[in-house]
C-alpha positions in Angstrom: 44.7 2.8 -4.7 42.6 3.3 -1.6 40.2 0.8 -0.1 37.4 3.3 -0.9 38.2 3.5 -4.6 38.6 -0.2 -4.8 35.1 -1.1 -3.5 33.3 1.7 -5.2 34.9 0.9 -8.5 33.8 -2.8 -8.0 30.3 -1.6 -7.3 30.3 0.6 -10.5 31.7 -2.3 -12.6 29.1 -4.7 -11.2 26.3 -2.2 -11.9 27.5 -1.8 -15.5 27.4 -5.6 -15.9 23.9 -5.7 -14.5 22.7 -3.2 -17.1 24.4 -5.1 -19.9 22.8 -8.4 -18.8 19.4 -6.8 -18.5 19.8 -5.1 -21.8 20.7 -8.4 -23.5 17.7 -10.1 -22.0 15.3 -7.3 -23.0 16.5 -7.3 -26.6 16.4 -11.1 -26.8 12.9 -11.5 -25.4 11.6 -8.2 -26.8 10.6 -6.9 -23.4 11.7 -6.6 -19.8 11.9 -4.7 -16.6 14.9 -2.8 -17.9 14.3 0.7 -16.3 14.2 -0.9 -12.8 17.7 -2.3 -13.4 18.9 1.1 -14.6 17.7 2.9 -11.5 18.6 0.3 -8.8 21.9 -1.2 -10.0 24.4 0.9 -7.9 22.0 0.7 -4.9 21.7 -3.1 -5.0 25.4 -3.7 -5.5 26.4 -1.3 -2.7 24.1 -3.2 -0.4 25.3 -6.7 -1.4 29.0 -5.9 -1.7 29.5 -3.4 1.2 26.5 -2.8 3.5 24.5 -5.9 4.3 25.8 -8.3 7.1 25.1 -11.6 5.4 26.8 -14.9 5.3 27.2 -17.1 2.2 24.2 -18.3 0.3 22.6 -21.5 1.5 21.0 -22.2 -1.9 22.3 -23.8 -5.0 24.0 -21.5 -7.5 21.7 -22.8 -10.2 18.2 -22.9 -8.8 16.2 -26.1 -9.2 13.3 -26.0 -11.7 10.0 -25.1 -10.1 8.5 -28.4 -8.8 5.0 -27.0 -8.2 3.1 -25.6 -5.2 3.9 -27.2 -1.8 1.5 -30.0 -0.8 1.2 -33.0 1.4 3.0 -35.1 -1.3 5.5 -32.5 -2.3 8.3 -31.2 -0.1 8.5 -27.5 0.5 10.3 -25.7 -2.3 13.6 -23.9 -1.9 13.0 -20.5 -0.3 14.4 -17.5 -2.2 15.7 -16.0 1.1 18.2 -18.8 1.3 20.3 -16.8 -1.3 20.9 -14.3 1.5 22.3 -16.9 3.8 21.1 -18.2 7.2 18.6 -16.2 9.3 20.9 -16.0 12.3 20.1 -13.5 15.2 23.2 -11.4 14.5 22.8 -11.2 10.8 20.8 -8.8 8.6 17.6 -9.6 6.7 17.0 -8.1 3.2 13.4 -7.7 2.1 12.7 -6.6 -1.5 9.3 -5.2 -1.9 8.6 -4.2 -5.6 7.8 -7.2 -7.9 9.1 -5.4 -10.9 12.6 -5.6 -9.5 12.9 -9.3 -10.2 15.3 -8.9 -13.1 17.4 -6.4 -11.2 17.7 -8.8 -8.2 18.6 -11.8 -10.4 21.4 -9.7 -12.0 22.6 -8.4 -8.7 22.7 -11.8 -7.1 24.8 -13.0 -10.0 27.3 -10.1 -9.6 27.5 -10.8 -5.8 28.4 -14.5 -6.5 25.2 -15.7 -4.9 23.8 -17.0 -8.1 25.3 -18.5 -11.3 25.4 -15.7 -13.9 24.2 -18.1 -16.6 20.9 -18.9 -15.0 19.5 -15.5 -16.1 19.0 -17.2 -19.5 16.2 -19.1 -17.8 14.6 -16.0 -16.3 10.8 -15.9 -16.8 10.9 -19.2 -18.8 8.3 -21.9 -18.3 9.3 -24.3 -15.5 11.9 -22.0 -14.1 11.9 -20.7 -10.5 13.3 -17.4 -11.8 9.9 -15.8 -12.1 9.0 -12.6 -13.9 6.7 -11.9 -10.9 8.4 -13.1 -7.8 7.2 -15.6 -5.3 8.8 -16.8 -2.0 10.9 -19.4 -4.0 12.3 -16.7 -6.3 16.0 -16.1 -5.5 16.4 -13.1 -3.3 12.7 -12.7 -2.4 11.1 -13.7 0.9 7.5 -13.2 0.1 4.9 -12.6 -2.6 5.3 -9.0 -3.7 2.4 -8.4 -6.1 0.6 -5.8 -4.0 2.3 -2.4 -3.8 3.6 -1.8 -0.4 3.3 -5.3 0.8 7.0 -5.6 1.4 7.0 -2.6 3.8 4.4 -4.3 6.0 6.2 -7.6 5.8 9.5 -6.0 6.7 7.8 -4.2 9.6 6.6 -7.5 11.0 10.0 -9.1 10.7 11.6 -6.1 12.4 9.1 -6.2 15.2 9.6 -10.0 15.7 13.3 -9.6 15.8 13.1 -6.8 18.3 10.8 -8.8 20.6 13.3 -11.7 20.5 16.2 -9.4 21.3 18.1 -10.1 18.0 20.9 -7.8 17.0 20.6 -8.0 13.2 18.9 -5.2 11.3 16.1 -5.5 8.7 16.7 -3.8 5.4 13.7 -3.2 3.0 14.0 -1.9 -0.6 11.0 0.0 -1.7 10.0 1.7 -4.9 8.6 5.2 -4.5 5.5 4.3 -6.5 4.5 1.9 -3.6 4.1 4.8 -1.2 0.7 5.6 -2.8 -0.8 2.4 -1.5 -2.9 2.1 1.6 -0.9 -0.8 2.8 2.3 1.4 2.8 0.5 4.0 5.0 -0.9 1.4 7.3 2.6 0.0 7.8 3.9 3.5 8.4 1.6 3.9 11.4 2.8 0.5 12.8 6.3 1.7 12.5 5.5 4.9 14.4 3.7 3.0 17.1 6.5 0.4 17.7 9.6 2.6 17.2 11.4 0.0 15.1 14.9 1.4 15.1 16.2 -2.0 13.8 14.6 -1.3 10.4 16.1 0.5 7.4 13.7 1.5 4.6 15.5 2.4 1.4 13.2 4.2 -1.0 14.4 4.0 -4.6 12.8 7.2 -6.2 13.5 7.0 -10.0 12.3 10.2 -11.7 13.1 12.8 -14.3 11.8 15.8 -12.3 13.8 17.7 -9.6 11.1 17.3 -6.9 9.7 14.0 -5.7 6.0 13.2 -6.3 3.5 14.6 -3.8 2.8 11.2 -2.2 6.5 10.7 -1.6 6.9 14.1 0.0 3.8 13.4 2.2 5.1 10.0 3.2 8.6 11.4 4.1 7.0 14.3 6.1 5.0 11.8 8.1 8.3 10.0 9.0 9.4 13.0 11.1 11.3 13.0 13.5 13.0 9.9 12.3 16.4 10.1 10.5 15.8 10.7 6.8 18.9 10.6 4.6 18.7 12.2 1.1 21.2 10.6 -1.3 22.1 10.2 -4.9 21.2 6.5 -5.5 23.9 6.2 -8.2 26.8 7.2 -5.9 28.0 4.2 -3.8 29.9 6.3 -1.3 26.8 8.4 -0.5 24.7 5.2 -0.1 27.3 3.6 2.2 27.6 6.7 4.4 23.8 7.0 4.8 23.6 3.3 5.8 26.0 4.0 8.8 23.5 6.4 10.4 21.7 5.1 13.4 18.2 6.2 14.2 17.2 6.2 17.9 13.5 7.2 17.4 12.4 4.8 14.7 13.5 3.3 11.4 16.3 4.9 9.3 14.9 6.2 6.0 17.2 6.4 3.0 15.6 8.4 0.2 17.6 7.6 -2.9 16.9 9.7 -5.9 17.8 7.8 -9.1 17.3 8.1 -12.9 15.0 5.6 -14.6 17.4 5.4 -17.6 20.8 5.7 -15.9 23.5 4.4 -18.2 21.2 4.2 -21.2 20.6 7.7 -22.6 18.8 6.4 -25.6 16.2 4.7 -23.4 15.0 8.2 -22.2 14.7 9.4 -25.8 13.1 6.4 -27.5 9.6 6.9 -26.2 9.3 3.3 -24.9 7.1 2.5 -21.9 9.4 2.5 -18.8 7.2 0.4 -16.5 8.0 -2.6 -18.8 10.1 -1.9 -21.8 8.6 -3.4 -25.0 9.0 -2.9 -28.7 6.2 -2.2 -31.2 8.1 -3.8 -34.1 11.4 -5.1 -35.2 12.7 -1.8 -36.5 12.1 -0.2 -33.1 14.0 -3.0 -31.4 16.9 -2.9 -33.9 17.3 0.9 -33.4 17.2 0.5 -29.6 19.7 -2.4 -29.7 22.2 -0.5 -31.9 22.1 2.7 -29.9 22.1 1.2 -26.4 24.8 -1.4 -27.2 27.1 1.5 -28.3 26.5 3.1 -24.9 27.0 0.1 -22.7 30.0 -1.4 -24.5 31.9 1.8 -25.2 35.5 1.2 -24.0 36.4 3.1 -20.8 39.8 3.3 -19.3 40.0 1.1 -16.1 36.5 -0.3 -16.7 35.2 -3.6 -18.0 
């Protein structure tokens, strides 16, 4: 077995486990950001297991309960970025922009051995630091991500600061294609063009059923010219890895990853459920969903687990 097949199979197994974990959570709580996990699983696992230059996590495997907002009497809470290791000049930084990817990131960190897999049971529970809507203390997140496109501007600022300090590490930013409609995303784009930040990699996860991307995505990508824009299948680890090796001289490297919002769960695309946040109208709908998707996710496959 080649080294390539070894790591790609590991990514695929980890992505399957991510979907299983997110599915179990969604059924248990009768709602969740399930589609976001379906579309981003291979992308996140390729980054964590093969692409990103990170050292071991500096945070506890089981995050401490949320102690409250920082104040004069309360020490600063644990930063979510600590799960990506130290912020050394030669290491990468990973900025996750969309707030709706919180469940996906928690599942991915667990599969990357940066977070105890059992802590997902406390996701979105009262008193937990595993927030449904991420904050700077949420594992894997560096900043508040409530405003669409905010992560792009934040990543641009980090990349500019690192460039001015002469640091060698790159800045990677994961963006959802829906964020490209926001004014903040366009403002950040003009900053990128002005500063030629070739130490920045923007990964656009574009989950869709249609063949062509949405008009605002096409417009954003066209404005990125003459930068390097890599078009990849976001569910193929080798394509993702190869695109990440490209170096852009003129400005940021743009990786446009087309994905499917129901990848790995065919029934999800047929059930008529809201994909922005999967929720069930009644117990019958939940039971039908659970039965159909469980059969898909746990169907025995040779060489898979």
